[in-house]
N, C-alpha and C positions, 0 to 999 in steps of 0.2 A: 252738398247735393248739387249746387250750381257748378262747382268745379267738375264733377263727374259728367254732367250734361254737356258742358263746354268741351271737355276732352272727347266725349263720344261724338259730338257734332263735328269736331275738328277731324277725328279719325274717319268719319263717314265722308266728309268733304274731300279729304286726301284720297280715299279709296275711289271715289267717283271721278276725281280729276286725274287719276293715274294715267289714263290713256292720253290726256291732253298735255302732259308735262313735257317741256322742252328737253330733248335728250332721252326720253323714255323709250324703251325698246318697242319697235314696231315690226310687224311681220312684213316680209318682202316676197316677191315672186321669184322662184328659183329660175324661171326662164328669162328673166331680165338679163340682157347682155352684160350690163355692168356687174351684176351679181356673179355671173359665170366668169367674167374676167377676174374679179376679185378672188373667187374661189381657186381658179387656176393659178393665179399669182401666189396666193397663200400656200398652196400645196408645193409649188415649185420652190418657194423660199424656205419652207419647212424642210424639204429634202436637201436643199443646198446647205442649210445650217446644221443638219443632223450629222452625227458622226457614224451613222449606221452604214453598213455595206449594202443595205437594201433600200429601195425607194418606196415611199408611201404613195397610195393613191386613194381617191375618194370612191367608196363603194356605194354609199347611200347618204343622202342629205336628209336629215329629219326635219329641220326647220331652218328658215332663213330669216334673220332679224338684223336690224341695224346696230344692235349692241352685241357684245361678246356673249357666248354661250358656255357650255360645259368645257369643251376644248377650245380655248380662246386663241384664235388667229385673227387679230384685228388689223385691218388694212386701211391706211389713210390714202384715199384716192382723190387726186386733184386732176381731173381730165383736161381742164383748161391749160394745165402745165405739162400734160403728158407724163404725170408722175404718180407712182404707186409705191408706198413704203409699208413694210410689215412692221407695225409699231408695237405689237404684243404677241407673244407666243408662249402660252402656258399649257402645253400638252404634256 
């Protein structure tokens, strides 16, 4: 019985602390200039790496987060070094 209670309390604590975890996904503002820059860079890089005769473009952004989503185009941005690198592309 004690083990079940401890496990339930641990699960509850982890669920409540989810938003405060370092590295946990957080929602971002689509109008943020850095988000726009990262999106434009990711699409340009995707098109450059694609073997398609056609280019892709963004039609609608559903959600902006600091972590990868369904179609993962992860960009490592270091503005102080004027550097952006596409580190993950799993479309």
